N, C-alpha and C positions, 0 to 999 in steps of 0.2 A: 568445403566444410571449414568453419572457423572454430578452432579448438582453444585459442588463447582466451582465458577468462579475464586476465588483467596483467598489465606490465607497467612497470614504472620504478621510480627510485624511492626507497624506504630508508629512514634513518633509525638506527638502533636506539631504543629508549630503555631497554631493560631485558635481561635474560635471567630466568629463574628455574630452579628444579628442586623437586622433593619427591619423596616416595608416594605422597598422596596425590599431587597434581601432575606429576610428570615434568617434562621439559617444556617450558613456555618461552615465548619471545614477544616482547612488546615493541612495536615500531611506529614511526610517524611518517605519513606520506609527505614527501618533499615536493613543494610547488604543486599543490592540488588545485583543481579547478573548483574554486569556492562558489561558483555560480550553480554548481550541481551538488547533490548530496554526496556523502561519503560513498565511494563506489562499492564498498563491501556491505552496504545496506541491502544490496540486491541478492546477497547470499544468506544462508542460514547459519546463525551462530549457535554454538552449543549451549543448551539450557536444560537443566534438570537431567533427565535420562535421554534427551534427544541429542543425537550427534550433530556436530556442525558440518558445514560443507568441507569436503576434503579436496585438496589440490596437490598436484605434483609441482614442486617448486624448484626452479633453477635460480641460484643466487650467486652473484658475482660481486666482489668487493670493489666499490667505486674508487677508493683512494689508491688502488693499485699496489698494495703491499705484496700481492702475488700476481701482478699483471691482471689479465682478464680471466684468469683461471676461476672456474666455478668453485666456490668455497662451501656450497651446500647443494646437494642434489637428492631430494627425497620428498617426503610428504609433509604438508602442513594441514592442520585442521583449524577452521575458524573458531576461535573462542569468543570473540566479540569485537566490536568496533566502537570508536569514541568520536564524538563531535564536540569541539570546544572553540569558543571564540578567541581564547587565549592560547590554547595548546595546539589548535589545528585538528586535522583529521588523523586519527590513530587507528591501529588495528592490532589485535593480539591473536597469536597462533599457538597451538601445540605443535611441537616439532619432534623429530626422531632423535633419540640419543646418539652420540657419535660412537663409532666403532674403533677409534684410534687411541682410546685411553683418556681422552679429555672428558671433563665432567659435563660439558655442554657444547653443542655444535657451534655456538657463537661465543665461547669462552676465549678471552684474549682480545676481543674487540671492545672499544670504549663507547659507552652510552653518550648520546648527544654529539658524537664526533664522527664515528664510522657510519657510512651509508652504503647501500647495496642496490644494484640493479636486480630486480626480481621479476621473473616471468612465471605466471601461474596458469596451470591447465586444470580445470575442474574435473574431478573424477566421479564416475558413477559408482553404484554399489558393487559392480563387478570389476572396478578399477580401470575401466575403459574411459577415454576422454569424452567429455560431454560436448556435443555440438552446440555452441553458444547461440548461433542463429536460430536453430530449432528450439532451443530453450526459451529464447525471447518470444518466439511465435506462440509457444505453449502458454507462457505466462500472460501474454496479451489475451489469448482466448479465455484463460481462467479468470482474468480480471473482468472481461466483458460479461462472462457468465455470472460472476459474483455481483456485478452491477445490476444485471437483469433480475437476479434473485432478490436483491434488496428492493428493487422497484416493485416486484410482485408483492413484497411484504407490505408496501405502503397501501393504506386504504384509498381506494379510488374515489375521486370526487363525484364521478358519475353514479357510483353506488349510493353516496349520500344524497345526491339530487333525486334519485329514483325513490329513496325512502321518504323524502319530503313530499314527493308527489302522491304518495300513497296515504298521506295523513289527511283525514277529513278537515282538520283544523286549518291546514294549508289551503284547502279549497275555499273555505270561508274568508281567509285572509286575502286571497287573490281578489275576490269580488268586493269585499267590504273595505279593505285597507288600501288596495292598489287600484281600485276602480276597474278591475278586469271583468270579464264575462262571468256569468254564473257557471260554476264548475261543480260537477256532481260525480266525477270519477277520476281515477289516476291518469287515464289517457288524455282527458281534457286539461288536467293540470300540467302534464308533460308538454302538451301542445302550446299552452300559454307560456311556459318557461322557455321553450325553444325560441318562440317568437320574441319574447321580451329580451332575451340575451343575444338574439341574432345568430343562432347556431343551428346546424342541421341535425345534430344529435347530441344527447347529453354526454356521450363519450368524448366530444370535443373538449369538455372541461378537463379531461385528463392530459391533454396535449397542448392546449392553448392557454398560456399563462394569463394573457389579458382577459380572456373570457372567464377564467377561474376567479380572478380578482373581482371581476364584475359580478359574478355569482355570489361571492362572499359579501360584497358591499351592498348589492341591490336586493338580494333575496335571503340568503342564509342568515345573516346577522339581524336584519330587520324582523324577519319572521321569528327568530329565537327571542328577540326582545319583546315582541308582541305576545308570544306565548308566556314569557315570564310575567308580563303585566297582567295577563288574563288569569294567571294562577295566583296572583297576589291577593 
């Protein structure tokens, strides 16, 4: 089971605290992979009344003021992430207040100078570590489900073709304008359309881009233009 959500080097860019917002820390990703998006985009940032993703964070000061001793071991909550062509990839967390009398857990470190090795483990609602591999599988399933839902919302071209075939004006258009056979019902219209487009079923229009374009170019648009001219 893969528990580590993210690990890498972060540079301190600011630490703040007040009664309203609590303790926050703003950091910059050192040497990010700029070919990929900010890695924290994959997690939920706090917005409105929605809590951000929580992590257990183990933080060690890189410059070695205290060797490799962990200088913070507690929870982070994702407040937001930033992408900038000039400032690079940034991330902002809420952090826990210190218990040793300091005003902030990162008080005494210098912004733009001090950096830290950070290991983050995502926490579930019951504070247990989240299995990242399982999380990725679930997200992929949800993404595919959303794609399928969006596809179902799209009007099917086969439905539009069926509606055209039911129009008596289309029957006349096939015979008089396209030189087709005499058409007196929707079944004959559908048969002419399938033969004219070289398809086995009008459902092929929903999956075959070339045939869909041919349908628009050779049937739908010319018929619509003919209808507009007849109505003028």
